[in-house]
C-alpha positions in Angstrom: 21.6 -7.4 -20.6 24.3 -5.6 -18.6 23.6 -5.5 -14.9 23.6 -2.0 -13.4 25.4 -1.3 -10.2 22.5 0.5 -8.7 19.8 -1.6 -10.2 16.8 -2.7 -8.1 17.6 -6.4 -8.8 21.2 -6.1 -7.6 20.4 -4.0 -4.5 17.6 -6.4 -3.5 20.0 -9.4 -3.9 22.7 -7.7 -1.8 20.1 -7.0 0.9 19.2 -10.7 1.0 22.9 -11.6 1.1 23.5 -9.2 4.0 20.4 -10.5 5.8 21.8 -14.1 5.4 25.2 -13.1 6.6 23.8 -11.4 9.7 21.7 -14.4 10.5 24.6 -16.8 10.3 26.9 -14.5 12.2 24.4 -14.5 15.1 24.0 -18.2 14.8 27.8 -18.7 15.0 28.1 -16.5 18.0 25.3 -18.3 19.8 26.6 -21.8 19.0 30.3 -21.3 19.5 31.1 -18.2 21.6 28.1 -18.0 24.0 27.0 -21.6 24.2 29.3 -22.4 27.1 28.0 -19.6 29.3 24.4 -20.4 28.4 25.1 -24.1 29.2 26.6 -23.3 32.5 23.9 -20.9 33.6 21.3 -23.5 32.6 23.0 -26.2 34.7 23.2 -24.0 37.7 19.6 -23.0 37.4 18.5 -26.7 37.0 20.6 -27.7 40.0 19.0 -25.0 42.2 15.6 -26.2 41.1 16.5 -29.8 41.9 17.7 -28.7 45.4 14.4 -27.0 46.0 12.5 -30.1 44.8 14.5 -32.3 47.1 14.0 -30.0 50.1 10.2 -30.0 49.4 10.0 -33.8 49.1 12.2 -34.7 52.0 9.5 -36.5 54.0 7.9 -38.3 51.0 7.6 -42.1 51.0 9.1 -42.3 47.5 11.9 -39.9 48.3 14.6 -42.3 47.0 12.8 -42.6 43.6 12.5 -38.8 43.4 16.2 -38.3 44.0 17.2 -40.9 41.4 14.9 -39.3 38.9 16.2 -35.8 39.6 19.8 -37.0 39.4 19.2 -38.8 36.1 17.3 -35.9 34.5 19.7 -33.1 35.6 23.0 -35.1 35.5 23.8 -34.2 39.1 25.5 -36.0 42.0 23.5 -36.0 45.2 24.5 -36.7 48.8 22.4 -36.6 51.9 24.5 -36.9 55.0 24.4 -36.1 58.7 26.2 -33.1 59.9 29.2 -35.3 60.9 29.6 -36.5 57.3 28.0 -40.0 57.6 26.1 -40.9 54.4 22.4 -41.3 54.6 21.8 -41.4 50.8 23.6 -40.9 47.5 22.5 -40.9 43.9 23.8 -40.0 40.5 22.6 -40.2 36.9 24.0 -43.7 36.4 22.2 -45.0 39.5 19.0 -43.4 38.4 19.3 -44.9 35.0 20.0 -48.4 36.4 17.0 -48.1 38.6 14.8 -47.0 35.8 15.9 -49.9 33.5 15.5 -52.4 36.4 11.9 -51.2 37.0 11.1 -51.3 33.3 12.0 -55.0 32.9 10.2 -56.3 36.0 7.1 -58.4 35.3 3.7 -56.9 35.9 3.0 -59.3 38.7 6.2 -58.5 40.6 6.4 -54.9 39.7 4.5 -53.4 42.6 6.1 -55.6 45.3 9.6 -54.9 44.0 9.0 -51.2 43.5 7.6 -51.0 47.1 10.6 -52.8 48.4 12.9 -50.8 46.3 11.4 -47.5 47.6 11.4 -48.7 51.2 15.0 -49.6 51.0 15.8 -46.1 49.8 13.7 -44.3 52.4 15.9 -41.7 54.1 17.3 -42.8 57.3 15.8 -46.3 57.3 19.3 -47.9 57.7 18.3 -50.9 55.7 20.8 -50.4 52.8 24.4 -51.2 53.7 26.9 -48.4 53.6 29.0 -50.1 50.9 26.3 -49.5 48.3 26.7 -45.7 48.6 29.1 -43.8 46.5 32.1 -42.5 48.4 32.1 -38.9 49.5 33.9 -36.5 47.2 37.3 -35.0 48.2 37.1 -31.9 50.4 33.7 -32.8 51.9 34.9 -31.8 55.3 35.8 -28.4 54.1 32.3 -28.2 52.4 30.7 -29.0 55.8 32.7 -26.3 57.5 31.9 -23.7 54.8 28.2 -24.6 54.9 28.1 -24.3 58.7 29.9 -20.9 58.5 27.4 -19.5 55.9 24.9 -17.0 57.2 21.9 -18.2 55.3 22.6 -21.9 55.4 23.4 -22.1 51.7 26.7 -22.8 50.1 27.6 -22.3 46.5 31.0 -22.8 44.8 32.2 -22.8 41.2 35.8 -23.9 40.6 37.7 -26.3 38.3 34.7 -26.8 36.1 32.5 -28.0 39.0 29.5 -26.4 40.6 28.6 -27.3 44.2 25.4 -26.4 46.0 24.8 -27.2 49.6 22.0 -26.6 52.2 20.3 -28.1 55.2 17.1 -30.3 55.0 14.9 -31.9 57.6 15.6 -35.5 58.6 13.2 -38.2 59.8 14.6 -37.9 63.3 13.9 -34.2 63.6 17.6 -33.3 63.1 19.1 -31.3 60.3 20.7 -33.2 57.5 23.0 -31.9 54.8 22.1 -31.8 51.1 25.1 -31.8 48.8 24.7 -31.5 45.0 27.4 -31.1 42.4 27.4 -31.0 38.6 30.1 -30.7 36.0 30.4 -27.4 34.1 32.2 -26.7 30.8 31.3 -30.1 29.6 30.0 -28.7 26.3 33.6 -27.8 25.3 34.3 -30.9 23.3 30.9 -30.7 21.7 31.7 -27.1 20.4 34.2 -28.6 17.9 31.5 -30.9 16.5 29.0 -28.0 16.4 31.6 -25.8 14.7 32.2 -28.4 12.0 28.5 -28.8 11.4 28.1 -25.1 11.2 30.9 -24.8 8.6 29.2 -27.2 6.3 25.8 -25.9 7.1 26.9 -22.3 6.5 28.5 -23.1 3.2 25.5 -25.1 1.9 23.0 -22.6 3.3 24.9 -19.6 1.9 25.1 -21.1 -1.6 21.5 -22.1 -1.5 20.5 -18.7 0.0 22.4 -16.7 -2.7 20.7 -18.7 -5.5 17.3 -18.3 -3.9 18.0 -14.6 -3.2 18.9 -14.1 -6.9 15.6 -15.7 -8.1 13.6 -13.7 -5.5 15.3 -10.5 -6.6 14.7 -11.3 -10.2 11.0 -12.0 -9.5 10.7 -8.6 -7.7 12.6 -6.7 -10.4 10.7 -8.1 -13.4 7.4 -6.3 -12.7 9.4 -3.1 -11.8 11.2 -3.4 -15.1 7.9 -3.8 -16.9 6.6 -0.6 -15.2 9.8 1.2 -16.2 9.2 0.2 -19.8 5.7 1.5 -19.6 6.9 4.7 -18.1 9.4 5.2 -20.9 6.7 5.0 -23.6 4.0 6.8 -21.7 2.0 9.0 -23.9 3.2 7.3 -27.1 1.1 5.4 -29.6 3.1 2.2 -29.0 2.5 2.4 -25.2 2.6 -1.2 -23.8 -0.5 -2.3 -22.0 0.4 -6.0 -21.6 1.7 -5.7 -18.0 1.1 -8.9 -16.1 -0.8 -8.1 -12.9 -1.0 -10.1 -9.8 2.5 -9.8 -8.2 1.3 -7.2 -5.7 -1.5 -4.7 -5.4 0.7 -1.6 -5.2 2.4 -2.3 -8.5 -1.0 -3.2 -10.1 -2.3 0.2 -9.0 0.8 1.9 -10.3 0.3 0.2 -13.7 -3.3 1.5 -13.8 -2.1 5.0 -13.0 0.4 4.8 -15.8 -2.4 3.7 -18.2 -4.6 6.5 -17.2 -1.7 9.0 -17.4 -0.8 7.8 -20.9 -4.4 8.1 -22.0 -4.5 11.6 -20.8 -1.2 12.5 -22.5 -2.3 10.9 -25.7 -5.6 12.8 -25.5 -3.8 16.1 -24.8 -1.4 15.5 -27.6 -4.2 14.7 -30.0 -5.9 17.9 -28.9 -2.7 19.9 -29.5 -2.4 18.4 -33.0 -6.0 19.2 -33.8 -5.5 22.7 -32.4 -2.4 23.3 -34.6 -4.0 21.7 -37.7 -7.4 23.3 -37.5 -7.1 26.5 -35.5 -3.9 27.8 -37.0 -5.6 28.5 -40.3 -8.7 30.0 -38.5 -6.4 32.3 -36.5 -4.4 33.2 -39.6 -7.5 34.5 -41.5 -8.6 37.3 -39.1 -4.9 38.2 -38.5 -4.5 38.5 -42.3 -7.6 40.7 -42.6 -6.5 42.9 -39.7 -3.1 43.4 -41.3 -4.5 44.0 -44.8 -7.1 46.6 -43.7 -4.5 48.3 -41.4 -2.2 48.6 -44.5 -5.1 50.0 -46.5 -5.7 52.6 -43.9 -2.0 53.5 -43.8 -1.6 53.6 -47.6 -5.0 54.6 -49.1 -7.9 55.5 -46.9 -6.4 57.5 -44.1 -7.3 60.7 -46.1 -10.8 59.5 -46.8 -12.7 59.7 -43.5 -15.6 57.5 -44.5 -13.5 54.7 -46.0 -11.0 54.9 -43.1 -13.9 54.5 -40.7 -15.2 51.4 -42.6 -11.7 49.9 -42.7 -11.2 50.4 -39.0 -14.6 48.9 -38.3 -13.5 45.7 -40.2 -10.3 45.7 -38.1 -12.3 46.0 -34.9 -14.7 43.2 -35.8 -12.0 40.9 -36.8 -10.1 41.6 -33.6 -13.3 40.9 -31.6 -13.7 37.6 -33.5 -10.1 36.7 -32.9 -10.4 37.4 -29.2 -13.6 35.4 -28.9 -12.0 32.5 -30.8 -9.0 32.5 -28.5 -11.3 32.6 -25.4 -13.3 29.7 -26.6 -10.2 27.7 -27.3 -8.8 28.4 -23.9 -12.1 27.6 -22.2 -12.5 24.3 -24.0 -8.9 23.3 -23.3 -9.4 24.1 -19.6 -12.5 21.9 -19.4 -10.7 19.0 -21.2 -7.6 19.1 -19.0 -9.4 19.7 -15.6 -8.5 16.9 -13.2 -11.1 17.8 -10.6 -14.4 19.6 -10.5 -15.8 21.5 -7.6 -18.6 20.1 -5.5 -21.9 20.3 -7.2 -24.6 22.6 -5.7 -28.3 23.2 -6.1 -28.8 25.5 -9.1 -32.0 27.3 -10.1 -31.9 26.5 -13.8 -35.0 28.8 -14.5 -33.1 31.8 -13.1 -30.0 31.0 -15.1 -31.8 30.8 -18.4 -33.9 33.9 -17.8 -30.7 35.9 -17.0 -29.0 34.7 -20.2 -32.0 35.5 -22.3 -32.3 39.0 -20.7 -28.7 39.7 -21.5 -29.1 38.7 -25.1 -32.5 40.4 -25.6 -31.0 43.9 -24.8 -28.4 43.5 -27.5 -30.4 41.4 -30.0 -33.3 43.8 -30.0 -31.2 46.6 -31.4 -30.9 44.7 -34.6 -34.6 44.1 -34.7 -34.4 40.6 -33.2 -36.7 39.1 -30.6 -36.3 36.2 -28.1 -39.6 34.6 -27.1 -39.4 32.6 -23.9 -41.4 29.9 -22.2 -39.6 29.2 -19.0 -41.1 27.2 -16.1 -40.5 28.3 -12.5 -38.6 26.3 -9.9 -36.6 24.0 -12.0 -33.6 23.1 -9.9 -30.7 20.7 -10.7 -27.5 19.7 -9.0 -24.6 21.2 -10.9 -22.4 24.3 -11.5 -24.2 27.6 -12.2 -21.3 29.1 -14.1 -21.0 26.2 -16.6 -24.8 26.0 -17.1 -24.9 29.7 -17.8 -22.1 29.2 -20.3 -24.0 26.3 -22.0 -27.2 28.5 -22.3 -25.1 31.4 -23.6 -23.4 29.3 -26.3 -26.8 27.8 -27.5 -28.3 31.3 -27.7 -25.2 32.7 -29.4 -25.4 29.9 -32.0 -29.0 30.6 -32.6 -28.4 34.3 -33.1 -25.5 33.6 -35.6 -27.6 31.2 -37.7 -31.0 32.8 -37.4 -33.1 33.6 -40.5 -34.8 36.8 -41.6 -37.6 36.4 -39.1 -35.1 37.4 -36.4 -37.1 35.3 -33.9 -35.6 32.9 -31.4 -37.7 30.6 -29.2 -36.4 29.5 -25.8 -38.2 26.7 -24.0 -37.4 25.3 -20.5 -39.8 22.7 -18.9 -39.7 19.6 -16.8 -39.7 16.4 -18.8 -40.2 13.6 -16.3 -37.0 13.5 -14.1 -35.2 15.8 -16.6 -34.9 19.5 -17.1 -35.3 20.1 -20.9 -33.9 23.3 -22.5 -34.8 23.8 -26.1 -33.5 26.8 -28.2 -34.9 27.2 -31.7 -33.7 29.4 -34.6 -35.4 30.0 -37.9 -32.4 29.9 -40.2 -31.4 27.7 -43.1 -31.3 24.6 -41.0 -28.7 21.7 -41.0 -28.7 18.7 -43.4 -29.6 15.5 -41.6 -26.2 14.0 -42.5 -24.4 16.7 -40.6 -26.5 16.6 -37.4 -24.3 14.0 -35.7 -21.2 16.0 -36.3 -22.2 19.5 -35.2 -21.1 18.7 -31.6 -17.6 17.9 -32.7 -14.8 20.4 -32.2 -14.3 22.9 -35.1 -17.0 21.3 -37.2 -19.3 24.3 -37.2 -16.7 26.8 -38.3 -15.4 24.7 -41.1 -18.7 23.5 -42.5 -21.4 26.1 -41.9 -20.3 29.1 -43.9 -17.9 30.4 -41.3 -20.6 31.9 -39.2 -19.3 30.5 -36.0 -16.3 31.8 -34.0 -14.0 28.8 -33.5 -16.3 25.8 -33.9 -16.0 25.0 -30.2 -19.3 26.6 -28.9 -21.4 23.4 -29.3 -18.5 21.2 -28.2 -18.3 23.1 -25.0 -22.1 22.6 -24.5 -21.6 18.9 -25.0 -18.8 18.8 -22.4 -21.0 20.7 -19.9 -23.9 18.3 -20.5 -21.6 15.3 -19.9 -20.3 16.8 -16.6 -23.9 17.1 -15.4 -24.9 13.6 -16.4 -27.1 15.0 -19.2 -27.3 14.8 -23.0 -27.5 17.2 -25.9 -29.1 16.8 -29.3 -30.4 18.7 -32.3 -33.4 18.6 -34.6 -33.4 20.5 -37.9 -35.1 20.9 -41.2 -33.4 22.5 -44.1 -34.9 26.0 -44.9 -36.9 26.1 -41.7 -34.5 26.3 -38.8 -32.9 24.1 -36.1 -33.7 23.2 -32.5 -30.9 22.5 -30.0 -31.9 20.5 -27.0 -30.1 20.2 -23.6 -31.5 17.7 -21.0 -30.1 17.5 -17.4 -31.4 15.4 -14.5 -33.4 17.3 -11.9 -32.2 17.8 -8.4 
C-alpha cells in the first residue's frame, strides 16, 4: 500500500520523531553546554551553605568532626586561622575521608575512647595538635586576609583561575575573631563532559533508532482504527456497509463508529423509501395525470360545444386533480415524519376535544351525502403528545372509514379509557377486509394497491401507525367480510 505524504500515519510518526529530536536536543544542551555553569553554581551554593554551618557550629565540642564531614561531603578546603595567619585548624576531603575510614575500623570497645580523644584533639584552639599536621596555607593568603579586612560586610568572595574562595570571620574560644577560609575547585567537570558526550552519542543513536521504530508502530496502531472508519465512511449507505469495526481503541472512535452505523442505517432507509416511492407511486401518479390529460383533450376536441358533457368532463378533471393533490400531500407528510431527526417536546393534549373537533368537521361534509357519524366520546381524556399529529391520525382513520363505508352510511366513533390507555375505535359498515390482509393494511401503499383503489396514496394508515409509535401506542384492526371494519388506536394516558 502506497504511503500518502499527508496520511495520518506518516504525520503522527513525524510528530513523534520531532518530539524525540526536541527531547534529545534539550538533553544535549543540558549535559554539554550548560552543565559547567550548573556545576559551578551548585558548588558555590554548597560552599556558602557549608560556611554558614561552620559559623553556626563554631563552639560545638565536635567541631573538628563537623568540619571534616563538611569538607568531605562538599569537596572543599577549609582553614581556620587567626587574623595574623597562624593556623588553628585545617581540613580537606582527603582528611575527612581518612578520619571516617579510621573511625569505621576501630573496635567497638575502643571506639568511644578514640573518638572522644580524636574530637578533643581537633577542638578549635586547644593547641594539642602539632602545627606540622596542618596543611600549609595556600599562596596569596596574606592578600586574602587584607581583602577580607577591607571588605565592608566582613565577607570575601573571589572566582578566578577555576577556583572559588569564600572568607568570613567566626567567633573563637578566646573571644577573639578568627578567620574562616574555604576554597573549592571550579570547572572540574570539563574532562567529564567528553565522557558524557560520548555516552550521549551512543545513547542518542540507540534511542533514536528505537524511538523511530516504536513511533512507527504507535503511529500504525493509531492509524488502523482511523483507516477502518474511513473504509466505513466510504461505503456508508451501501448494502455492503462494513460493520465489523473492532472497538476498544478509544471511546471517541467507538462513538464515531456508532454514529456512522446509525447514519448508514438512515441512508439505507431513506434510499429504500425512495425506491419504493419511485416503484409504487410513479404508477399511481401517472394514472390521475393520464385521466386529467385525456379528459382535457376530450373537452378540447369533442365536448366543448356540449355544455353538459363539458361540465361532466371538467368535473372528472377536478376530482382527479384533487386526488392527485391529496396523494402528493400524504406522500410529503409521510416522508417528513420518516426523515424527522427530532420531535418537539410533548405537551398535555385533551384527546376528547381533538376527536370531537375532527368528527364535527367530517359531519358537516359527510351529512350532505346522507351519511352520519355516531359518537361516544368520554370527557377529560388527556395524554402527553402532539395535538396536530393526533388530529391527523383521527382524520386519517375517519377518512378511511368514509371511503370504505357501506350503504348504511353510518360510522361509529368510540373514545374511552381502557385502564391506563386511551382507546379510540372508528368503525365503518363496508365490505370488510379479509383476515389474511389485516396485518398488511398498515404498510405503505398497501391500501391503494389492494382495496379497489378507494384510497388516495395508500399512506393514510401508515401515517396513523407512525403517529401511534411516536406516542408509545399501538394500532390494530378488526374486520369481518361483508359487515365492516373497526380501526383501533390506543395511546397511554397522561
